[in-house]
Phi, psi and omega in degrees: 000131179282143176268142177078008180298320180294329179294318179296319178294321181294327180292334184254023184271359177095344183286333182297334179293330183260006179086016176109173184299313184295321178297319178293321180294316179298317179299317179297317180293323177296317178296319179296318179296316180299317181291321178291322179295322178295319178295319180294322180296322179284346181082016181259008181285153179290146178254026185300328181255016180297126179083004181272132175243135182239128177256129178242121182263356179092349179282125181248356179003000000 
């Protein structure tokens, strides 16, 4: 078994160009938020969760 093989593969996975996984994830979420915010502003957003309240107690069991 070669040592460090996963490191070589990880270096060439494309994420280093964007500054890592979290930077790419944040960028994706910002784009998603912008597109959803535009839909809500136009009034074309879905009302499927209108009036729904969700309680989270922190238990993930």
